[in-house]
N, C-alpha and C positions, 0 to 999 in steps of 0.2 A: 277448781272452783273455790271461791272464798266464801266464808260465812261472816255475816255481820250480825251483831246483837244490838237491838234497839231497846232502850228503856222508855216505857210509857206509863203514865199514871192518870191521864184524863183526856177527855174528848178529842181524839185524833183518829184519822183513818190511815191505814197502812195497806200496801199491796206489794205484790212480787211473789217470789218463790218462798213463802213462809212455810217452815216445816215443824216449828215447835213454839208454843206459847206457855210461859211459866209464870205463875203468880207468886210474888215475893212480898214480904212484910217490910215495915219501916226499918231504919238503920239500927234501932235498938235490938230488933230481933236478929239482924245480921251479925251484931256484935255479941249476941248471947246474953244481953242484959235483961230483956223482957220478952216473954212469948207474945207473938202477934197473932191475932185472929182477924177474921173479916174476909172480904172478897173484893174483886174488881168486876165492874159491869162491862161485859162485851155486848154492845148494842146489836151487832150483826157479825156473823162469820160466814164467809162464802168459801166453800171447798172446791178444789180442783187444782190442776197443775198450773202454776204461774207461767205466763208466756210473755214474750216481747214482740210488739209493744204491749204494755199492760192494758191499754185501752181495748185490746182485742180479747181480753179475758172473758170467758163465759163460765159461770159456776155450774158444777154438777149438782150441788145442793146448798141450801142456805139454812142457818139456824140463828136464833136470837130473839129476844135478849136472853142472855145467860149470865150467871155469876160464877166466876172461877175463884175458888177459895185459896187462901194463902197455903202454899205447899203443893197445890195441884198443877198438873201439866196436861196440855193437849198436844199430841203429836199426830199430825196428819198433813196432807198437802192442802195448804190454805192459800188462796189467791188474793183474797181481800178481807179486811176486817175493820170494824169500827169500835173504838173504845169509848164507853160512855162516861158521863160525869159521876164521880163517886162521892157520896155524902159522908160526913164524919160518922163513925170513927174510921171508916175504910179509906178516907181520903189520903192517908199516908202510905197505903199499899200501892203496888204497881205491877207492871208486867214486864217480863223480858221476852222480846220477840226475836226469834232466830230465823234468818232467811239467807238463802244463797244469792250471791251477786256475781 
């Protein structure tokens, strides 16, 4: 089984066998130049094991909207999620979405 990592920073929907979502700061924080604070809006997160075809997915529970702060991680079986629009100063933050393919 392969793992794909997707970078997301604004209004997009993802589905599949997502197992981890991590909030990261802008490039300055990654280079150690400036600390980054803030969060990324997750409009909706649907939990459950991803299946193929993805159109047959039925969530076991749903949460949202929630804010994931820089440095925080969610590890759970996620079948579908929607990333919201992030206003400044959080507009430079993003998510790393890990999923099996």
